[in-house]
N, C-alpha and C positions, 0 to 999 in steps of 0.2 A: 623563436625570438628576434631570430640574430640578425634581420635584414631589418624589423623595428625597431629594437631595443636600442637603447639611447639618440634613437634618432628625431625628428620631431613629426615625420609623418604618425607616428600613434604618442600621443601626450594623454594625459591625467594633469584635471586639476581635480587637489583634493577639498575637501570642503568637512571627511572625516577618513582622518588615515590611525591605523588600529587604534583608532579606539580617541583618539584628539581633535580638538574641531581646529579649522583650519578659523582663529577669531579677524586676522586679515581681512578672510573672504567672505565666514556666515555674517558680518555686517550687512555686507550685499543682500548678499537672501532673507530676510529674517518672513517673509508670507511663506520659501520653501519648507526651513526649521519647523516652523509650526506644520503643516500640513508630513512631513515626517518622524512626528509626536504623534502622530495620529496611524499612523502604521505603529506592525508587529515586526520592524525591525531586529533584524540578528545581534546586539548590543551585547559590551560584557562590559559590567558591569551597570549597566541600564543608560552609556553611551554607547550611539553605532560606533558599530569598529569600522567600515567602511562606506563610506559616500563622495560619491567624484564624476567628475563629466570627461568625460570620455570623446579623443577630437581624435577622426580621422581622416588624416587627408585623400586628395583626392585620390585615384587612384593604389591603393594604397590593399594590401592583404592583410589578415589578422589569421597565420597561424590556426591549425586541429589545436586545438587542447584541452584541457581539461580539470572540473576542478578537486578536491582532495576527498571533503567530506561533504554528506547532505542533507545535514544538519542545517540551514537554513538552501535556502532560493534566491537565484537571481532576478533581478530586475533592471529590466534597461525600458526606461525612457527618453524617447525619441524627443528635444528641442530640435535642434535645425538639420534637418531631412530632406538634401531628394534623392531626385529619382536615379536607379539604378544603389541600393542600399540594400546588402543581405547580412542575414544572419540562419546559420543551418545550425541545425539543435539534434543531434543524432543524424536521422534516414530523411528530413524535417526543415528547407527552405524557405524560411519566407519572407518578404520584403516587411520591414517594421512599417509601426501606423503613426504618422502626430496624434499626438493624442492618444495612441492607443499602448499600455504597456507593455511588455511582454514576461514575460516570470515562466523563467525556467529550473530545472536539475541539472547546474553547472558541471553534475562530476561525467551527461553525457559531451561525450568530442565534439566539440562545436568549432565553431571559424565565422569573419567577418571580409565585407567586400565592400570599398568604395570604390565601386567601378565612376564616379560620376564625374566631374571636371570639378566638381563646389566640396567643399568641407562639412565632413560628419558630426555631431555630438552630441551624443546621447548621457543622459546622466543614468549612473549605475549606482545598485541598493543590496543589500540584502533583510531577506522579512526569516523568520523564524518557517519553518519546513512545517506544513502545517495538521503532520501529524504526530507532532512532538507536543508531548504535552508539557506544562507549566513547571514541574516534575521535572523532567525530561532537563528542559531549558536548559535549568538553574544545575545543572550535574554538571553541560556542557560548561556551560560555566565555569565554572565549581575547576572544575578539568583543565580548560584552558590558563586560567586567575595562577595555576599551582603548577599547569610549567615553567607560564613566563617567569615567576618565583625565581622555580627550580632553574633554568637557563639567569637569573638577572644574582644566583648565589654562585656559579660553579666555573667564574671565572676564581684564577687563579689570585692568591694576597698580589703585591705589586712590593716593587724588595725597594726600600727605602736606601 
């Protein structure tokens, strides 16, 4: 991601990040928040872990990458979509379609291109993998919560 990291060529506006809502932004999206509540969103502590608008500037390419766990599926919902924008997952390459969600397992290698001369904006969020039971979802939530607590507690005490 070096060519894109820290640049404005690929940016995100977070509605939820690490399970925390962006209260300044959420005010503008009451209908979206209501719709999101009806979906099986991947959550920690009943709050969506991550929901964001991904902006990819004209002529940009997000290099191949992959997620680390298949406990959830990634959903892309195009909001602003010029022609000549593509998503490859595994061996399949497709154009996004306005009004249609693309759902995929991001542990498969994937990449995106915006070969147009306009910006592309996609709403991105995760839903629980449909093969997981409620008990399995809760176990995953507990393990992530326990890891977060462990990370917070392992900091060395400060010398005063």
